[in-house]
C-alpha positions as CSV (number, residue, x, y, z in Angstrom):
1,X,-0.4,0.0,0.3
2,X,1.5,3.4,-0.3
3,X,0.8,3.9,3.8
4,X,3.7,0.8,4.0
5,X,5.9,2.0,0.9
6,X,6.2,5.5,2.8
7,X,6.4,3.9,6.0
8,X,9.0,1.7,4.6
9,X,10.9,4.9,2.6
10,X,11.1,7.5,5.6
11,X,12.0,4.6,8.1
12,X,15.2,4.0,5.5
13,X,15.9,7.4,5.4
14,X,15.0,8.1,9.1
15,X,17.8,5.1,10.8
16,X,19.4,7.5,13.3
17,X,18.2,11.0,14.5
18,X,21.3,13.1,13.0
19,X,20.3,11.2,9.6
20,X,16.8,12.5,10.1
21,X,17.9,15.9,11.0
22,X,19.7,16.3,8.3
23,X,17.4,14.2,5.5
24,X,14.5,17.1,6.7
25,X,17.1,19.9,6.7
26,X,17.9,19.6,3.1
27,X,14.0,18.5,1.9
28,X,13.1,22.3,3.6
29,X,16.2,24.1,2.5
30,X,14.9,23.3,-1.3
31,X,11.3,25.0,-0.7
32,X,11.3,27.7,-2.7
33,X,11.4,31.1,-0.3
34,X,13.1,28.8,2.6
35,X,16.1,30.6,4.1
36,X,18.4,27.9,4.5
37,X,20.1,29.7,7.9
38,X,16.4,29.9,9.3
39,X,15.8,26.2,9.1
40,X,17.3,23.8,12.2
41,X,16.0,20.7,13.3
42,X,16.3,20.7,16.7
43,X,15.7,17.9,19.3
44,X,13.9,18.2,22.0
45,X,12.2,15.9,25.4
46,X,10.2,13.5,23.6
47,X,10.3,14.6,19.8
48,X,11.6,17.3,17.4
49,X,11.3,20.7,16.9
50,X,11.2,22.0,13.3
51,X,12.2,25.8,12.9
52,X,11.8,27.1,9.2
53,X,11.9,30.6,8.1
54,X,9.7,31.6,4.7
55,X,8.2,29.8,2.2
56,X,5.1,28.8,1.9
57,X,3.0,27.0,5.0
58,X,1.6,24.6,3.1
59,X,4.7,23.6,1.5
60,X,6.8,23.8,4.3
61,X,3.9,21.4,6.2
62,X,3.7,19.5,3.1
63,X,7.3,18.8,3.5
64,X,7.6,18.1,7.5
65,X,4.6,15.6,6.7
66,X,6.3,14.0,4.0
67,X,10.2,13.6,6.3
68,X,9.2,12.5,9.1
69,X,8.1,9.1,10.4
70,X,6.3,9.9,13.5
71,X,4.3,13.2,13.7
72,X,3.6,12.6,17.2
73,X,6.6,13.9,17.9
74,X,6.7,17.4,16.5
75,X,6.5,19.9,18.7
76,X,6.3,24.0,18.7
77,X,7.8,27.0,20.4
78,X,7.4,27.5,23.8
79,X,6.8,31.8,22.4
80,X,3.1,30.7,20.9
81,X,3.3,33.6,18.3
82,X,5.6,31.4,16.7
83,X,4.4,28.7,15.8
84,X,2.8,27.7,12.6
85,X,-0.4,24.7,12.6
86,X,-0.9,23.0,9.4
87,X,-3.5,20.9,7.8
88,X,-2.4,18.4,6.0
89,X,-4.6,16.4,4.0
90,X,-4.4,12.6,2.9
91,X,-7.4,10.9,2.6
92,X,-8.9,9.8,4.3
93,X,-6.9,12.3,7.2
94,X,-6.5,15.4,8.4
95,X,-3.0,16.0,9.8
96,X,-2.0,18.8,12.0
97,X,1.8,19.8,11.5
98,X,3.6,21.8,13.6
99,X,6.5,24.1,13.0
100,X,8.5,26.9,14.0
101,X,8.5,30.6,11.8
102,X,11.7,32.1,13.9
103,X,11.3,36.0,14.6
104,X,14.3,38.6,13.6
105,X,15.7,39.8,16.5
106,X,17.1,43.4,15.5
107,X,20.2,43.9,15.8
108,X,22.8,46.8,15.3
109,X,26.1,47.3,16.7
110,X,28.4,50.4,17.0
111,X,32.8,49.2,16.7
112,X,35.4,50.8,18.4
113,X,39.1,50.6,17.5
114,X,42.2,52.1,17.6
115,X,45.7,51.8,16.2
116,X,48.9,52.8,16.7
117,X,49.9,54.1,13.5
118,X,50.9,57.6,14.3
119,X,48.4,60.5,12.2
120,X,46.6,57.3,11.3
121,X,44.3,59.1,7.9
122,X,41.9,56.3,6.5
123,X,39.2,55.9,8.8
124,X,36.8,56.1,5.9
125,X,38.3,53.7,4.7
126,X,38.0,51.3,7.8
127,X,34.4,52.0,7.9
128,X,33.5,51.5,4.5
129,X,35.3,48.2,4.4
130,X,34.1,47.2,7.9
131,X,30.7,48.0,8.2
132,X,29.6,45.4,5.4
133,X,31.4,42.4,6.2
134,X,30.3,42.6,9.6
135,X,26.6,43.2,8.5
136,X,26.8,39.8,6.1
137,X,28.5,37.5,9.6
138,X,25.8,38.8,11.5
139,X,23.0,37.8,8.5
140,X,25.0,34.7,8.1
141,X,24.2,33.3,11.7
142,X,22.5,30.2,11.5
143,X,19.1,30.6,13.8
144,X,19.6,30.0,17.4
145,X,23.3,30.8,17.6
146,X,24.8,32.9,19.3
147,X,27.0,36.2,17.9
148,X,30.7,35.5,18.9
149,X,33.0,38.6,19.4
150,X,36.0,36.8,18.6
151,X,34.4,35.8,15.1
152,X,33.1,39.9,14.1
153,X,37.4,40.5,15.7
154,X,38.8,38.3,12.6
155,X,35.6,39.5,10.0
156,X,37.1,43.0,11.1
157,X,40.6,42.2,11.2
158,X,40.5,40.3,7.4
159,X,38.2,43.3,6.2
160,X,40.4,45.9,6.5
161,X,43.9,44.8,6.0
162,X,44.6,46.5,3.0
163,X,44.2,49.6,5.0
164,X,44.8,48.9,8.6
165,X,46.7,45.9,9.4
166,X,45.5,44.0,11.7
167,X,49.4,43.7,13.8
168,X,48.5,47.7,14.2
169,X,45.2,47.9,16.0
170,X,45.5,48.4,19.4
171,X,41.5,47.9,20.6
172,X,39.1,46.5,19.0
173,X,35.1,46.7,21.0
174,X,31.6,46.3,20.5
175,X,28.4,47.8,21.8
176,X,25.4,45.4,20.8
177,X,21.8,45.8,20.5
178,X,19.3,43.8,20.2
179,X,15.5,45.0,19.4
180,X,17.0,48.4,20.7
181,X,18.2,46.8,24.6
182,X,22.0,46.1,24.8
183,X,23.5,43.0,25.6
184,X,26.7,41.7,26.6
185,X,28.2,38.4,26.1
186,X,27.3,35.3,28.6
187,X,29.5,34.6,31.8
188,X,33.6,33.2,31.1
189,X,32.6,33.9,26.9
190,X,32.2,36.4,24.2
191,X,29.0,34.9,22.8
192,X,25.8,36.5,22.6
193,X,22.7,34.4,22.5
194,X,19.6,33.9,20.2
195,X,16.8,34.7,22.0
196,X,14.2,31.7,22.0
197,X,13.8,30.3,18.4
198,X,15.1,34.0,16.9
199,X,17.9,35.4,14.4
200,X,19.9,37.8,14.0
201,X,19.3,40.6,11.8
202,X,21.2,42.7,10.4
203,X,19.9,45.8,8.1
204,X,22.8,47.3,5.5
205,X,23.2,50.3,8.0
206,X,23.5,48.3,11.4
207,X,26.8,48.7,12.2
208,X,29.2,52.0,12.6
209,X,33.2,52.3,12.9
210,X,34.5,54.9,14.8
211,X,37.7,55.6,16.0
212,X,38.5,56.0,19.8
């Protein structure tokens, strides 16, 4: 039967938890309009939380239906507003599919740097080179992952290397605001955690770079 074939096929593709997550991630990322960095298959207690940003909700729901062997294991976000419920019809049954549409956390950054080069005259070039590189980094962070200030150091240094060698950077610090509130790294780390089922999003002018 169709049901038996589907069960055997999906069982073969989801032999391990890791295999299931990778398989479903690949299916979801192939949907038009889905943003690859906003797809995450998260193992939670007694089940899975499917995070998927973008794409048509019914196509996403249908893909989750096709790619999940046990639909009873699907769980939503603790923030109800992020949950998407789609009813998938497979006659004669209707299957409710829940997944999470992550929320954007508006992120702005002020970068303060300095150098030991006397009378350094390329401040504008540093701004022009560093700001878009840092925006691109922020907008590449996968949903649920932290913003890493050490990685931002590397991005900054690489971006400005043509006008300011890393050996001549004497200080580099960041003021980060998420949804208008200043945030700091976790204790003992250089990581700024994302909110529950949220992702960092920076506008093209979200990074300001100043010497000081």
